[in-house]
C-alpha positions in Angstrom: -10.2 -92.6 62.8 -8.9 -89.2 61.7 -9.3 -87.7 58.3 -6.3 -87.5 56.1 -4.6 -84.1 56.6 -2.4 -82.4 54.0 1.0 -81.2 55.1 3.4 -78.7 53.6 6.2 -80.7 51.9 8.8 -78.1 53.0 8.0 -77.5 56.7 5.6 -80.4 57.6 2.9 -78.2 59.1 -0.8 -79.1 58.4 -2.2 -77.2 55.4 -5.9 -76.3 55.4 -7.9 -78.3 52.7 -8.4 -76.4 49.5 -12.0 -75.9 48.6 -13.2 -77.6 45.5 -13.8 -75.2 42.7 -17.5 -75.1 41.8 -18.5 -74.4 38.3 -19.9 -70.9 37.9 -23.7 -70.9 37.7 -24.9 -68.6 35.0 -28.1 -66.7 35.6 -30.9 -66.5 33.0 -29.8 -63.0 32.1 -26.2 -64.1 31.6 -27.3 -67.0 29.4 -29.6 -64.9 27.2 -28.5 -61.3 27.1 -26.0 -61.7 24.3 -28.7 -63.5 22.2 -31.2 -60.8 22.9 -28.7 -58.1 21.9 -27.8 -59.8 18.6 -31.4 -60.3 17.8 -32.2 -56.6 18.3 -29.5 -55.6 15.9 -30.6 -58.2 13.3 -34.2 -57.1 13.8 -33.2 -53.5 13.2 -31.6 -54.4 9.9 -34.5 -56.6 8.9 -37.0 -53.7 9.5 -35.0 -51.3 7.4 -34.6 -53.8 4.5 -38.3 -54.7 4.6 -39.3 -51.1 4.5 -36.9 -50.3 1.7 -38.5 -53.1 -0.3 -42.1 -51.9 0.4 -41.3 -48.1 0.0 -41.7 -47.9 -3.8 -45.1 -49.5 -3.6 -46.3 -47.4 -0.7 -45.0 -44.2 -2.4 -46.9 -45.3 -5.6 -50.1 -45.7 -3.7 -49.8 -42.3 -2.1 -49.3 -40.5 -5.3 -45.9 -41.4 -6.7 -47.3 -43.0 -9.8 -48.7 -39.7 -11.1 -51.3 -40.0 -13.9 -52.7 -43.4 -14.6 -53.7 -44.5 -18.0 -50.7 -43.6 -20.2 -50.6 -45.1 -23.6 -52.7 -45.0 -26.8 -55.9 -46.1 -25.0 -56.9 -43.9 -22.1 -59.6 -46.0 -20.6 -59.0 -44.6 -17.2 -57.2 -41.3 -16.5 -56.9 -40.3 -13.0 -55.4 -37.1 -11.6 -52.1 -36.8 -9.8 -52.1 -38.4 -6.4 -54.8 -40.9 -7.1 -56.1 -42.7 -4.9 -54.9 -40.4 -2.1 -54.3 -36.8 -3.3 -52.0 -34.6 -1.2 -50.6 -37.5 0.8 -47.0 -37.8 -0.5 -45.7 -36.9 3.0 -46.9 -40.2 4.4 -44.1 -42.4 2.9 -41.5 -40.0 4.2 -43.1 -40.0 7.7 -43.3 -43.8 7.8 -39.7 -43.9 6.6 -38.6 -41.7 9.5 -40.5 -43.8 12.0 -39.0 -47.1 10.6 -35.5 -45.7 10.7 -36.0 -44.2 14.2 -37.3 -47.6 15.5 -34.4 -49.4 13.8 -31.9 -47.0 15.4 -33.5 -47.5 18.8 -33.3 -51.3 18.4 -29.7 -51.2 17.2 -28.6 -49.0 20.1 -30.4 -51.4 22.5 -28.5 -54.3 21.0 -25.1 -52.5 21.2 -25.9 -51.5 24.8 -26.8 -55.0 25.9 -23.7 -56.5 24.2 -21.5 -54.0 26.1 -23.4 -54.7 29.3 -24.0 -51.0 29.8 -25.9 -50.1 33.0 -28.6 -48.2 31.1 -29.2 -51.0 28.5 -31.6 -53.1 30.5 -33.9 -50.2 30.9 -33.7 -49.3 27.3 -34.2 -52.9 26.3 -37.5 -53.0 28.3 -38.7 -49.8 26.8 -37.8 -50.9 23.3 -39.5 -54.2 23.9 -42.7 -52.5 25.0 -42.6 -50.1 22.0 -42.1 -53.0 19.6 -44.6 -55.4 21.2 -47.4 -54.6 18.7 -45.1 -55.2 15.6 -46.6 -58.4 14.3 -44.7 -61.7 14.4 -41.0 -60.9 14.6 -41.3 -57.8 16.7 -43.8 -59.3 19.1 -41.7 -62.5 19.5 -38.5 -60.6 20.1 -40.3 -58.3 22.6 -41.7 -61.2 24.6 -38.3 -62.9 24.7 -36.6 -59.6 25.8 -39.2 -59.0 28.5 -38.9 -62.6 29.7 -35.1 -62.1 30.1 -34.9 -58.6 31.4 -38.2 -57.6 33.1 -38.5 -59.7 36.3 -37.1 -58.1 39.5 -34.4 -60.8 39.9 -33.3 -60.0 36.4 -32.5 -56.5 37.4 -30.2 -57.8 40.2 -28.6 -60.3 37.8 -28.0 -57.6 35.2 -26.4 -55.3 37.7 -23.9 -58.0 38.5 -22.8 -58.4 34.9 -23.1 -54.7 33.9 -20.1 -52.7 33.1 -20.3 -49.1 34.5 
């Protein structure tokens, strides 16, 4: 018994069977790279907002409150800069670090969203630099490394990268 052959309706010649279309299989990188990218951008904003909320308190501790004990009863009067004299540079330094780290995270997110060829490497570096940032930074770093670090992930990312 012969298998059913398809023929051209115009000329009657046999037509080769059309292959069945397979659904495209998405790799782990394809499934997760957009989520990782968005999370890096959200984390960057979260870091900046968190620091801006904490900054007045940190600046106060490092000398921004000036002289303590104002009012009619001076039970305790401390000099300027108490409890850490000459350390007002610390809040500015920490602010620069937070904004630098947030900028790095945001650039990582943009690069991954655009599937830039350099973004996988930057994502791995950013994840390692953020790994010790408790809770949210550590969780995001672990997720990023799980998606981007394995060798097969490099090959998968190259397939979806836009030069």
